[in-house]
The first five atom37 places (N, CA, C, CB, O) and aatype in JSON, in Angstrom:
{
  "aatype": [12, 14, 16, 6, 6, 2, 11, 0, 10, 0, 4, 1, 8, 10, 6, 6, 2, 17, 2, 15, 7, 2, 10, 0, 15, 19, 6, 6, 9, 13, 0, 16, 3, 4, 9, 13, 8, 13, 0, 2, 7, 7, 12, 0, 4, 7, 9, 6, 6, 10, 1, 1, 7, 9, 0, 7, 13, 1, 16, 7, 13, 14, 3, 16, 1, 9, 16, 9, 6, 3, 9, 13, 0, 6, 7, 2, 11, 19, 19, 9, 8, 13, 16, 7, 8, 0, 16, 8, 16, 7, 6, 16, 16, 9, 0, 14, 8, 10, 14, 14, 16, 7, 11, 14, 19, 1, 17, 10, 7, 9, 6, 9, 8, 8, 9, 11, 3, 7, 11, 9, 19, 6, 15, 17, 1, 8, 17, 3, 1, 10, 7, 10, 10, 5, 5, 10, 6, 0, 2, 15],
  "atom_mask": [
    [1, 1, 1, 1, 1],
    [1, 1, 1, 1, 1],
    [1, 1, 1, 1, 1],
    [1, 1, 1, 1, 1],
    [1, 1, 1, 1, 1],
    [1, 1, 1, 1, 1],
    [1, 1, 1, 1, 1],
    [1, 1, 1, 1, 1],
    [1, 1, 1, 1, 1],
    [1, 1, 1, 1, 1],
    [1, 1, 1, 1, 1],
    [1, 1, 1, 1, 1],
    [1, 1, 1, 1, 1],
    [1, 1, 1, 1, 1],
    [1, 1, 1, 1, 1],
    [1, 1, 1, 1, 1],
    [1, 1, 1, 1, 1],
    [1, 1, 1, 1, 1],
    [1, 1, 1, 1, 1],
    [1, 1, 1, 1, 1],
    [1, 1, 1, 0, 1],
    [1, 1, 1, 1, 1],
    [1, 1, 1, 1, 1],
    [1, 1, 1, 1, 1],
    [1, 1, 1, 1, 1],
    [1, 1, 1, 1, 1],
    [1, 1, 1, 1, 1],
    [1, 1, 1, 1, 1],
    [1, 1, 1, 1, 1],
    [1, 1, 1, 1, 1],
    [1, 1, 1, 1, 1],
    [1, 1, 1, 1, 1],
    [1, 1, 1, 1, 1],
    [1, 1, 1, 1, 1],
    [1, 1, 1, 1, 1],
    [1, 1, 1, 1, 1],
    [1, 1, 1, 1, 1],
    [1, 1, 1, 1, 1],
    [1, 1, 1, 1, 1],
    [1, 1, 1, 1, 1],
    [1, 1, 1, 0, 1],
    [1, 1, 1, 0, 1],
    [1, 1, 1, 1, 1],
    [1, 1, 1, 1, 1],
    [1, 1, 1, 1, 1],
    [1, 1, 1, 0, 1],
    [1, 1, 1, 1, 1],
    [1, 1, 1, 1, 1],
    [1, 1, 1, 1, 1],
    [1, 1, 1, 1, 1],
    [1, 1, 1, 1, 1],
    [1, 1, 1, 1, 1],
    [1, 1, 1, 0, 1],
    [1, 1, 1, 1, 1],
    [1, 1, 1, 1, 1],
    [1, 1, 1, 0, 1],
    [1, 1, 1, 1, 1],
    [1, 1, 1, 1, 1],
    [1, 1, 1, 1, 1],
    [1, 1, 1, 0, 1],
    [1, 1, 1, 1, 1],
    [1, 1, 1, 1, 1],
    [1, 1, 1, 1, 1],
    [1, 1, 1, 1, 1],
    [1, 1, 1, 1, 1],
    [1, 1, 1, 1, 1],
    [1, 1, 1, 1, 1],
    [1, 1, 1, 1, 1],
    [1, 1, 1, 1, 1],
    [1, 1, 1, 1, 1],
    [1, 1, 1, 1, 1],
    [1, 1, 1, 1, 1],
    [1, 1, 1, 1, 1],
    [1, 1, 1, 1, 1],
    [1, 1, 1, 0, 1],
    [1, 1, 1, 1, 1],
    [1, 1, 1, 1, 1],
    [1, 1, 1, 1, 1],
    [1, 1, 1, 1, 1],
    [1, 1, 1, 1, 1],
    [1, 1, 1, 1, 1],
    [1, 1, 1, 1, 1],
    [1, 1, 1, 1, 1],
    [1, 1, 1, 0, 1],
    [1, 1, 1, 1, 1],
    [1, 1, 1, 1, 1],
    [1, 1, 1, 1, 1],
    [1, 1, 1, 1, 1],
    [1, 1, 1, 1, 1],
    [1, 1, 1, 0, 1],
    [1, 1, 1, 1, 1],
    [1, 1, 1, 1, 1],
    [1, 1, 1, 1, 1],
    [1, 1, 1, 1, 1],
    [1, 1, 1, 1, 1],
    [1, 1, 1, 1, 1],
    [1, 1, 1, 1, 1],
    [1, 1, 1, 1, 1],
    [1, 1, 1, 1, 1],
    [1, 1, 1, 1, 1],
    [1, 1, 1, 1, 1],
    [1, 1, 1, 0, 1],
    [1, 1, 1, 1, 1],
    [1, 1, 1, 1, 1],
    [1, 1, 1, 1, 1],
    [1, 1, 1, 1, 1],
    [1, 1, 1, 1, 1],
    [1, 1, 1, 1, 1],
    [1, 1, 1, 0, 1],
    [1, 1, 1, 1, 1],
    [1, 1, 1, 1, 1],
    [1, 1, 1, 1, 1],
    [1, 1, 1, 1, 1],
    [1, 1, 1, 1, 1],
    [1, 1, 1, 1, 1],
    [1, 1, 1, 1, 1],
    [1, 1, 1, 1, 1],
    [1, 1, 1, 0, 1],
    [1, 1, 1, 1, 1],
    [1, 1, 1, 1, 1],
    [1, 1, 1, 1, 1],
    [1, 1, 1, 1, 1],
    [1, 1, 1, 1, 1],
    [1, 1, 1, 1, 1],
    [1, 1, 1, 1, 1],
    [1, 1, 1, 1, 1],
    [1, 1, 1, 1, 1],
    [1, 1, 1, 1, 1],
    [1, 1, 1, 1, 1],
    [1, 1, 1, 1, 1],
    [1, 1, 1, 0, 1],
    [1, 1, 1, 1, 1],
    [1, 1, 1, 1, 1],
    [1, 1, 1, 1, 1],
    [1, 1, 1, 1, 1],
    [1, 1, 1, 1, 1],
    [1, 1, 1, 1, 1],
    [1, 1, 1, 1, 1],
    [1, 1, 1, 1, 1],
    [1, 1, 1, 1, 1]
  ],
  "atom_positions": [
    [[125.75, 95.7, -48.62], [124.63, 96.32, -49.31], [123.34, 95.87, -48.63], [124.62, 95.95, -50.83], [123.15, 94.67, -48.42]],
    [[122.47, 96.77, -48.29], [121.22, 96.41, -47.63], [120.35, 95.47, -48.47], [120.43, 97.67, -47.3], [120.4, 95.47, -49.7]],
    [[119.57, 94.67, -47.77], [118.73, 93.66, -48.41], [117.82, 94.24, -49.48], [117.89, 92.97, -47.37], [117.71, 93.65, -50.56]],
    [[117.19, 95.36, -49.23], [116.28, 95.96, -50.22], [117.02, 96.38, -51.48], [115.56, 97.17, -49.61], [116.48, 96.27, -52.58]],
    [[118.23, 96.86, -51.33], [119.03, 97.22, -52.51], [119.42, 95.98, -53.31], [120.3, 98.0, -52.09], [119.44, 96.02, -54.54]],
    [[119.74, 94.9, -52.62], [120.05, 93.65, -53.3], [118.85, 93.15, -54.1], [120.49, 92.58, -52.3], [118.99, 92.72, -55.24]],
    [[117.67, 93.21, -53.49], [116.45, 92.79, -54.18], [116.2, 93.67, -55.41], [115.25, 92.85, -53.22], [115.82, 93.18, -56.47]],
    [[116.42, 94.97, -55.26], [116.21, 95.89, -56.39], [117.16, 95.57, -57.54], [116.41, 97.36, -55.93], [116.77, 95.65, -58.7]],
    [[118.4, 95.21, -57.22], [119.38, 94.86, -58.26], [118.94, 93.6, -59.0], [120.77, 94.65, -57.64], [119.02, 93.56, -60.23]],
    [[118.49, 92.59, -58.28], [118.02, 91.35, -58.92], [116.8, 91.61, -59.78], [117.71, 90.28, -57.86], [116.67, 91.04, -60.86]],
    [[115.89, 92.44, -59.31], [114.7, 92.8, -60.09], [115.1, 93.59, -61.34], [113.71, 93.63, -59.24], [114.52, 93.4, -62.41]],
    [[116.08, 94.44, -61.19], [116.55, 95.23, -62.35], [117.07, 94.29, -63.44], [117.67, 96.22, -61.92], [116.81, 94.52, -64.62]],
    [[117.8, 93.25, -63.04], [118.29, 92.27, -64.02], [117.14, 91.68, -64.83], [119.08, 91.14, -63.31], [117.2, 91.64, -66.06]],
    [[116.09, 91.23, -64.16], [114.97, 90.63, -64.88], [114.26, 91.65, -65.76], [113.98, 90.01, -63.89], [113.92, 91.35, -66.91]],
    [[114.03, 92.83, -65.24], [113.29, 93.84, -65.99], [114.09, 94.36, -67.19], [112.93, 95.0, -65.08], [113.58, 94.39, -68.31]],
    [[115.32, 94.75, -66.95], [116.1, 95.37, -68.03], [116.67, 94.35, -69.01], [117.22, 96.18, -67.45], [116.53, 94.5, -70.22]],
    [[117.31, 93.3, -68.49], [117.99, 92.36, -69.36], [117.03, 91.4, -70.05], [119.0, 91.57, -68.58], [117.14, 91.17, -71.26]],
    [[116.09, 90.84, -69.3], [115.18, 89.86, -69.89], [113.94, 90.5, -70.5], [114.76, 88.85, -68.84], [113.62, 90.22, -71.65]],
    [[113.24, 91.34, -69.77], [111.99, 91.9, -70.29], [112.21, 92.95, -71.37], [111.19, 92.51, -69.16], [111.52, 92.94, -72.39]],
    [[113.15, 93.83, -71.17], [113.38, 94.92, -72.13], [114.44, 94.59, -73.16], [113.77, 96.17, -71.39], [114.53, 95.25, -74.19]],
    [[115.24, 93.57, -72.9], [116.31, 93.22, -73.83], [117.44, 94.23, -73.82], [0.0, 0.0, 0.0], [118.22, 94.29, -74.77]],
    [[117.54, 95.03, -72.76], [118.6, 96.02, -72.65], [119.86, 95.34, -72.13], [118.18, 97.19, -71.71], [120.09, 95.24, -70.93]],
    [[120.68, 94.87, -73.05], [121.88, 94.15, -72.65], [123.05, 95.08, -72.36], [122.27, 93.16, -73.72], [124.1, 94.63, -71.9]],
    [[122.88, 96.37, -72.63], [123.93, 97.34, -72.3], [124.08, 97.47, -70.79], [123.61, 98.71, -72.92], [125.16, 97.83, -70.32]],
    [[123.03, 97.2, -70.04], [123.1, 97.37, -68.58], [123.67, 96.15, -67.86], [121.73, 97.67, -68.04], [123.79, 96.16, -66.64]],
    [[124.01, 95.1, -68.6], [124.55, 93.9, -67.95], [125.77, 94.23, -67.1], [124.91, 92.84, -69.0], [125.89, 93.74, -65.98]],
    [[126.67, 95.06, -67.62], [127.88, 95.36, -66.84], [127.62, 96.26, -65.64], [128.91, 96.0, -67.73], [128.46, 96.35, -64.75]],
    [[126.48, 96.92, -65.6], [126.1, 97.71, -64.42], [125.53, 96.81, -63.32], [125.08, 98.79, -64.8], [125.57, 97.17, -62.14]],
    [[125.01, 95.66, -63.72], [124.33, 94.76, -62.79], [125.23, 93.62, -62.33], [123.08, 94.19, -63.44], [125.17, 93.2, -61.17]],
    [[126.07, 93.11, -63.23], [126.92, 91.95, -62.95], [128.39, 92.34, -62.85], [126.74, 90.89, -64.03], [128.85, 93.25, -63.54]],
    [[129.12, 91.64, -62.0], [130.57, 91.81, -61.91], [131.2, 91.31, -63.21], [131.15, 91.04, -60.68], [130.66, 90.41, -63.86]],
    [[132.32, 91.88, -63.58], [133.0, 91.51, -64.82], [133.28, 90.02, -64.91], [134.3, 92.28, -64.94], [133.14, 89.43, -65.98]],
    [[133.66, 89.4, -63.82], [134.0, 87.98, -63.8], [132.86, 87.12, -63.24], [135.27, 87.76, -62.98], [133.11, 86.07, -62.64]],
    [[131.64, 87.55, -63.44], [130.47, 86.83, -62.91], [130.38, 85.42, -63.49], [129.18, 87.6, -63.22], [130.92, 85.12, -64.55]],
    [[129.69, 84.58, -62.75], [129.4, 83.22, -63.2], [127.9, 83.02, -63.12], [130.17, 82.13, -62.34], [127.29, 83.3, -62.08]],
    [[127.3, 82.55, -64.21], [125.86, 82.33, -64.25], [125.65, 80.85, -64.57], [125.16, 83.26, -65.33], [125.99, 80.39, -65.66]],
    [[125.09, 80.11, -63.61], [124.85, 78.68, -63.75], [123.45, 78.43, -64.3], [125.04, 77.95, -62.39], [122.49, 79.04, -63.84]],
    [[123.35, 77.55, -65.27], [122.06, 77.2, -65.84], [121.65, 75.81, -65.38], [122.11, 77.26, -67.39], [122.5, 74.99, -65.03]],
    [[120.35, 75.54, -65.37], [119.82, 74.28, -64.86], [120.34, 73.06, -65.61], [118.3, 74.3, -64.93], [120.43, 71.97, -65.05]],
    [[120.69, 73.23, -66.89], [121.16, 72.09, -67.68], [122.62, 71.76, -67.42], [120.95, 72.38, -69.14], [123.19, 70.9, -68.1]],
    [[123.25, 72.43, -66.45], [124.64, 72.18, -66.13], [125.6, 73.13, -66.82], [0.0, 0.0, 0.0], [126.78, 73.16, -66.49]],
    [[125.1, 73.9, -67.78], [125.95, 74.87, -68.46], [126.15, 76.1, -67.61], [0.0, 0.0, 0.0], [125.5, 76.29, -66.58]],
    [[127.08, 76.93, -68.05], [127.31, 78.18, -67.34], [127.85, 79.22, -68.3], [128.28, 77.98, -66.17], [128.44, 78.91, -69.33]],
    [[127.62, 80.46, -67.92], [128.18, 81.59, -68.63], [129.2, 82.21, -67.69], [127.08, 82.63, -69.07], [128.88, 82.52, -66.54]],
    [[130.42, 82.39, -68.18], [131.47, 82.99, -67.37], [131.81, 84.36, -67.95], [132.74, 82.07, -67.31], [132.34, 84.46, -69.06]],
    [[131.51, 85.37, -67.21], [131.79, 86.73, -67.66], [130.6, 87.38, -68.34], [0.0, 0.0, 0.0], [129.65, 86.71, -68.76]],
    [[130.69, 88.67, -68.44], [129.58, 89.48, -68.97], [129.25, 89.15, -70.41], [129.91, 90.94, -68.85], [128.07, 89.07, -70.76]],
    [[130.26, 88.96, -71.26], [129.98, 88.71, -72.68], [129.24, 87.4, -72.89], [131.28, 88.7, -73.47], [128.31, 87.34, -73.7]],
    [[129.63, 86.35, -72.18], [128.91, 85.07, -72.31], [127.48, 85.2, -71.8], [129.63, 83.96, -71.54], [126.55, 84.66, -72.41]],
    [[127.3, 85.9, -70.7], [125.96, 86.12, -70.17], [125.11, 86.89, -71.18], [126.02, 86.89, -68.82], [123.96, 86.53, -71.44]],
    [[125.67, 87.93, -71.74], [124.97, 88.75, -72.74], [124.57, 87.88, -73.95], [125.87, 89.94, -73.19], [123.45, 88.0, -74.45]],
    [[125.48, 87.03, -74.42], [125.17, 86.15, -75.57], [124.05, 85.17, -75.23], [126.44, 85.38, -76.02], [123.19, 84.88, -76.06]],
    [[124.07, 84.65, -73.98], [123.03, 83.71, -73.57], [121.65, 84.34, -73.56], [0.0, 0.0, 0.0], [120.69, 83.75, -74.05]],
    [[121.55, 85.53, -73.01], [120.26, 86.23, -72.98], [119.82, 86.57, -74.39], [120.35, 87.51, -72.11], [118.66, 86.37, -74.75]],
    [[120.74, 87.1, -75.2], [120.42, 87.47, -76.57], [119.99, 86.26, -77.38], [121.62, 88.15, -77.24], [119.06, 86.35, -78.18]],
    [[120.65, 85.12, -77.19], [120.3, 83.9, -77.91], [118.89, 83.42, -77.61], [0.0, 0.0, 0.0], [118.19, 82.93, -78.49]],
    [[118.48, 83.55, -76.36], [117.11, 83.18, -75.98], [116.12, 84.18, -76.56], [116.96, 83.12, -74.45], [115.13, 83.8, -77.18]],
    [[116.41, 85.47, -76.36], [115.47, 86.51, -76.79], [115.35, 86.62, -78.31], [115.91, 87.85, -76.23], [114.36, 87.17, -78.8]],
    [[116.31, 86.11, -79.06], [116.18, 86.1, -80.52], [114.97, 85.28, -80.93], [117.46, 85.54, -81.17], [114.24, 85.65, -81.85]],
    [[114.75, 84.17, -80.25], [113.61, 83.32, -80.56], [112.34, 83.74, -79.85], [0.0, 0.0, 0.0], [111.24, 83.4, -80.28]],
    [[112.5, 84.48, -78.76], [111.37, 84.9, -77.93], [111.5, 86.4, -77.63], [111.31, 84.06, -76.61], [111.71, 86.78, -76.47]],
    [[111.38, 87.26, -78.64], [111.65, 88.69, -78.42], [110.65, 89.4, -77.51], [111.66, 89.38, -79.74], [110.93, 90.48, -77.0]],
    [[109.49, 88.79, -77.31], [108.49, 89.41, -76.42], [108.53, 88.81, -75.01], [107.09, 89.25, -77.02], [107.54, 88.86, -74.29]],
    [[109.66, 88.25, -74.63], [109.82, 87.64, -73.31], [109.36, 88.59, -72.21], [111.27, 87.23, -73.08], [109.71, 89.77, -72.18]],
    [[108.56, 88.03, -71.32], [108.08, 88.8, -70.17], [108.21, 87.93, -68.93], [106.59, 89.27, -70.38], [107.56, 86.89, -68.81]],
    [[109.06, 88.37, -68.01], [109.26, 87.67, -66.74], [108.47, 88.4, -65.66], [110.79, 87.59, -66.37], [108.61, 89.61, -65.49]],
    [[107.66, 87.66, -64.94], [106.87, 88.22, -63.84], [107.38, 87.62, -62.54], [105.34, 87.95, -64.03], [107.46, 86.4, -62.41]],
    [[107.7, 88.47, -61.59], [108.17, 88.0, -60.29], [106.98, 87.56, -59.46], [108.99, 89.1, -59.56], [106.07, 88.35, -59.2]],
    [[106.99, 86.31, -59.03], [105.92, 85.76, -58.2], [106.25, 85.92, -56.72], [105.7, 84.27, -58.53], [105.36, 86.16, -55.9]],
    [[107.54, 85.79, -56.38], [107.97, 85.91, -55.0], [109.45, 86.27, -54.99], [107.7, 84.59, -54.2], [110.2, 85.87, -55.88]],
    [[109.85, 87.02, -53.99], [111.25, 87.41, -53.86], [111.58, 87.51, -52.38], [111.55, 88.76, -54.59], [110.79, 88.03, -51.59]],
    [[112.75, 87.0, -52.01], [113.2, 87.21, -50.65], [114.72, 87.26, -50.65], [112.69, 86.08, -49.71], [115.38, 86.75, -51.55]],
    [[115.25, 87.89, -49.63], [116.69, 88.07, -49.52], [117.13, 87.93, -48.08], [117.11, 89.43, -50.08], [116.4, 88.23, -47.14]],
    [[118.34, 87.47, -47.95], [118.99, 87.42, -46.65], [120.47, 87.6, -46.88], [118.67, 86.08, -45.9], [121.08, 86.9, -47.7]],
    [[121.05, 88.52, -46.16], [122.47, 88.78, -46.33], [122.77, 89.19, -47.77], [0.0, 0.0, 0.0], [122.16, 90.13, -48.29]],
    [[123.69, 88.49, -48.38], [124.09, 88.84, -49.75], [123.46, 87.94, -50.82], [125.58, 88.77, -49.86], [123.96, 87.88, -51.94]],
    [[122.36, 87.26, -50.49], [121.68, 86.38, -51.44], [120.24, 86.85, -51.66], [121.7, 84.91, -50.95], [119.56, 87.3, -50.74]],
    [[119.8, 86.74, -52.92], [118.43, 87.07, -53.3], [117.87, 85.88, -54.08], [118.36, 88.4, -54.14], [118.54, 85.35, -54.96]],
    [[116.66, 85.48, -53.75], [115.98, 84.4, -54.46], [114.7, 84.95, -55.08], [115.67, 83.2, -53.5], [113.91, 85.62, -54.41]],
    [[114.52, 84.66, -56.36], [113.32, 85.12, -57.08], [112.64, 83.91, -57.7], [113.69, 86.17, -58.18], [113.26, 83.13, -58.43]],
    [[111.37, 83.75, -57.41], [110.52, 82.77, -58.1], [109.77, 83.55, -59.17], [109.52, 82.02, -57.1], [109.15, 84.57, -58.87]],
    [[109.82, 83.07, -60.41], [109.24, 83.84, -61.51], [108.44, 82.97, -62.47], [110.32, 84.56, -62.27], [108.58, 81.75, -62.49]],
    [[107.6, 83.64, -63.25], [106.9, 83.02, -64.37], [107.32, 83.77, -65.62], [105.34, 83.07, -64.17], [107.36, 85.0, -65.65]],
    [[107.63, 83.02, -66.66], [107.98, 83.62, -67.94], [106.91, 83.35, -68.97], [0.0, 0.0, 0.0], [106.28, 82.29, -68.98]],
    [[106.71, 84.31, -69.85], [105.77, 84.19, -70.97], [106.47, 84.72, -72.21], [104.42, 84.98, -70.69], [107.22, 85.69, -72.13]],
    [[106.24, 84.1, -73.35], [106.82, 84.59, -74.6], [106.14, 83.9, -75.77], [108.36, 84.34, -74.63], [105.36, 82.96, -75.6]],
    [[106.45, 84.36, -76.96], [105.97, 83.76, -78.2], [107.19, 83.36, -79.02], [105.03, 84.74, -79.01], [108.12, 84.15, -79.18]],
    [[107.19, 82.14, -79.52], [108.32, 81.6, -80.29], [108.24, 82.09, -81.73], [108.33, 80.05, -80.24], [107.53, 81.51, -82.55]],
    [[108.97, 83.16, -82.04], [108.89, 83.76, -83.37], [110.2, 83.7, -84.15], [108.46, 85.19, -83.26], [110.26, 84.17, -85.28]],
    [[111.25, 83.13, -83.57], [112.53, 83.06, -84.27], [113.36, 81.9, -83.77], [0.0, 0.0, 0.0], [112.97, 81.2, -82.84]],
    [[114.51, 81.71, -84.41], [115.41, 80.65, -83.96], [115.95, 81.02, -82.59], [116.57, 80.44, -84.97], [116.17, 82.19, -82.28]],
    [[116.17, 80.0, -81.77], [116.64, 80.24, -80.41], [117.68, 79.21, -80.01], [115.46, 80.21, -79.43], [117.69, 78.09, -80.52]],
    [[118.55, 79.59, -79.12], [119.61, 78.7, -78.67], [119.09, 77.5, -77.88], [120.6, 79.46, -77.83], [119.77, 76.49, -77.79]],
    [[117.89, 77.6, -77.31], [117.4, 76.46, -76.52], [116.75, 75.39, -77.39], [116.4, 76.93, -75.48], [116.57, 74.26, -76.93]],
    [[116.4, 75.72, -78.64], [115.81, 74.75, -79.55], [116.26, 75.06, -80.98], [114.25, 74.76, -79.45], [115.42, 75.39, -81.83]],
    [[117.56, 74.97, -81.25], [118.06, 75.37, -82.57], [117.53, 74.51, -83.71], [119.56, 75.33, -82.56], [117.55, 74.93, -84.87]],
    [[117.05, 73.31, -83.4], [116.52, 72.4, -84.41], [115.09, 72.73, -84.82], [116.57, 70.99, -83.89], [114.58, 72.19, -85.8]],
    [[114.45, 73.62, -84.09], [113.02, 73.86, -84.27], [112.78, 75.21, -84.94], [112.29, 73.8, -82.91], [113.15, 76.25, -84.39]],
    [[112.15, 75.2, -86.12], [111.83, 76.5, -86.74], [110.79, 77.22, -85.9], [111.32, 76.31, -88.2], [110.07, 76.59, -85.12]],
    [[110.69, 78.54, -86.06], [109.71, 79.31, -85.28], [108.3, 78.72, -85.44], [109.71, 80.78, -85.72], [107.86, 78.4, -86.55]],
    [[107.61, 78.58, -84.31], [106.28, 77.97, -84.32], [105.16, 78.99, -84.18], [106.18, 76.96, -83.2], [104.01, 78.7, -84.53]],
    [[105.47, 80.17, -83.68], [104.43, 81.17, -83.41], [103.63, 80.86, -82.16], [0.0, 0.0, 0.0], [102.64, 81.53, -81.87]],
    [[104.05, 79.83, -81.42], [103.31, 79.41, -80.23], [103.65, 80.24, -79.01], [103.58, 77.94, -79.95], [104.82, 80.59, -78.79]],
    [[102.65, 80.56, -78.2], [102.93, 81.19, -76.91], [103.38, 80.1, -75.93], [101.67, 81.95, -76.36], [102.9, 78.97, -75.98]],
    [[104.29, 80.46, -75.05], [104.79, 79.51, -74.06], [104.8, 80.17, -72.69], [106.21, 78.99, -74.43], [104.81, 81.4, -72.56]],
    [[104.8, 79.32, -71.68], [104.84, 79.78, -70.29], [105.74, 78.82, -69.54], [103.4, 79.84, -69.64], [105.7, 77.61, -69.77]],
    [[106.56, 79.36, -68.63], [107.44, 78.52, -67.83], [107.63, 79.14, -66.45], [108.8, 78.33, -68.53], [107.42, 80.34, -66.24]],
    [[108.04, 78.3, -65.53], [108.33, 78.73, -64.16], [109.82, 78.59, -63.89], [107.5, 77.9, -63.12], [110.49, 77.76, -64.51]],
    [[110.32, 79.39, -62.99], [111.73, 79.28, -62.66], [112.09, 79.96, -61.36], [0.0, 0.0, 0.0], [111.29, 80.68, -60.76]],
    [[113.32, 79.72, -60.96], [113.88, 80.33, -59.75], [115.3, 80.79, -60.09], [113.88, 79.32, -58.54], [116.06, 80.07, -60.73]],
    [[115.63, 81.98, -59.64], [117.0, 82.48, -59.72], [117.5, 82.77, -58.31], [117.09, 83.75, -60.62], [116.77, 83.29, -57.47]],
    [[118.75, 82.42, -58.08], [119.42, 82.75, -56.83], [120.63, 83.59, -57.2], [119.83, 81.45, -56.03], [121.46, 83.17, -58.01]],
    [[120.73, 84.77, -56.62], [121.83, 85.68, -56.93], [122.68, 85.92, -55.69], [121.3, 87.01, -57.47], [122.16, 86.14, -54.59]],
    [[123.98, 85.86, -55.87], [124.95, 86.21, -54.83], [125.49, 87.59, -55.21], [126.12, 85.13, -54.71], [126.05, 87.78, -56.29]],
    [[125.33, 88.54, -54.32], [125.69, 89.93, -54.59], [126.84, 90.36, -53.69], [124.48, 90.87, -54.39], [126.86, 90.09, -52.49]],
    [[127.81, 91.03, -54.31], [128.97, 91.54, -53.57], [129.34, 92.9, -54.15], [130.18, 90.54, -53.64], [129.43, 93.05, -55.37]],
    [[129.55, 93.86, -53.29], [129.96, 95.21, -53.71], [129.01, 95.82, -54.73], [131.37, 95.18, -54.28], [129.44, 96.5, -55.66]],
    [[127.71, 95.57, -54.57], [126.7, 96.19, -55.41], [126.51, 95.57, -56.78], [0.0, 0.0, 0.0], [125.83, 96.15, -57.63]],
    [[127.09, 94.38, -57.01], [126.93, 93.7, -58.29], [126.7, 92.21, -58.05], [128.16, 93.92, -59.2], [127.13, 91.65, -57.05]],
    [[126.01, 91.6, -59.0], [125.8, 90.15, -58.94], [127.1, 89.47, -59.37], [124.58, 89.7, -59.85], [127.61, 89.72, -60.46]],
    [[127.62, 88.62, -58.5], [128.87, 87.92, -58.8], [128.64, 86.47, -59.24], [129.8, 87.95, -57.59], [129.45, 85.89, -59.96]],
    [[127.52, 85.9, -58.79], [127.21, 84.52, -59.17], [125.7, 84.33, -59.13], [127.93, 83.5, -58.25], [125.02, 84.83, -58.23]],
    [[125.19, 83.58, -60.1], [123.74, 83.32, -60.17], [123.5, 81.87, -60.55], [123.05, 84.26, -61.17], [124.31, 81.24, -61.23]],
    [[122.36, 81.37, -60.09], [121.89, 80.04, -60.46], [120.47, 80.2, -60.98], [121.95, 79.03, -59.23], [119.62, 80.76, -60.28]],
    [[120.21, 79.72, -62.19], [118.87, 79.81, -62.77], [118.36, 78.4, -63.02], [118.87, 80.66, -64.09], [118.95, 77.63, -63.77]],
    [[117.26, 78.08, -62.38], [116.6, 76.79, -62.58], [115.21, 77.09, -63.1], [116.55, 75.94, -61.24], [114.42, 77.78, -62.46]],
    [[114.9, 76.56, -64.28], [113.6, 76.82, -64.88], [113.16, 75.6, -65.67], [113.67, 78.07, -65.8], [113.95, 74.71, -65.96]],
    [[111.89, 75.57, -65.99], [111.28, 74.42, -66.64], [111.53, 74.44, -68.15], [109.78, 74.38, -66.35], [110.62, 74.69, -68.94]],
    [[112.76, 74.18, -68.52], [113.15, 74.15, -69.93], [112.43, 73.04, -70.69], [114.67, 73.97, -70.06], [111.98, 73.25, -71.81]],
    [[112.32, 71.86, -70.08], [111.63, 70.75, -70.73], [110.17, 71.1, -71.01], [111.72, 69.48, -69.86], [109.66, 70.82, -72.09]],
    [[109.5, 71.7, -70.03], [108.11, 72.11, -70.24], [107.97, 73.09, -71.38], [0.0, 0.0, 0.0], [107.03, 73.0, -72.17]],
    [[108.89, 74.02, -71.48], [108.86, 74.99, -72.57], [109.04, 74.27, -73.91], [109.97, 76.06, -72.38], [108.29, 74.54, -74.86]],
    [[110.0, 73.37, -74.0], [110.23, 72.63, -75.25], [109.02, 71.76, -75.62], [111.47, 71.75, -75.12], [108.69, 71.64, -76.79]],
    [[108.39, 71.17, -74.63], [107.19, 70.37, -74.91], [106.08, 71.23, -75.46], [106.72, 69.66, -73.64], [105.34, 70.79, -76.34]],
    [[105.94, 72.45, -74.96], [104.92, 73.35, -75.48], [105.2, 73.7, -76.95], [104.86, 74.63, -74.63], [104.27, 73.84, -77.74]],
    [[106.46, 73.85, -77.3], [106.83, 74.19, -78.67], [106.63, 73.03, -79.63], [108.26, 74.65, -78.72], [106.18, 73.21, -80.76]],
    [[106.96, 71.84, -79.17], [106.93, 70.69, -80.06], [105.59, 69.98, -80.12], [107.96, 69.72, -79.64], [105.38, 69.17, -81.02]],
    [[104.68, 70.27, -79.2], [103.36, 69.65, -79.23], [102.62, 70.1, -80.49], [102.55, 70.01, -77.94], [102.44, 71.3, -80.71]],
    [[102.22, 69.16, -81.27], [101.47, 69.42, -82.51], [102.22, 70.29, -83.52], [100.16, 70.07, -82.17], [101.6, 71.0, -84.31]],
    [[103.56, 70.23, -83.48], [104.35, 71.02, -84.46], [104.23, 70.42, -85.84], [105.83, 71.09, -84.06], [104.82, 70.94, -86.79]]
  ]
}
């Protein structure tokens, strides 16, 4: 798959799955047996786990907006540096102990996607989870 198409697929994931909350398109973007690695050492194996992970985050941050700061690709890998913005309005899987604060938050992150046969087969997401939690808990 050409580099530009790989980049478009990775961008589609951020726009549709994270920004729009369209989890129906996950199976169009990811391979059925995909693996998604999270910075905390956890992982989602398969489309359903990935879908639950995104939904669990977006439940607490339904206005999530990911902005791509930089993107590059080589061969079958795409790297995206992004900034996320959201408002904490509900319970979320990343801070289940914390009731909704109504606070706006901002975080930085990087995703690396391995693409094969037009679908993402493996991803690594590293983002500033601690910074996000500190923003929520400051003056709570």
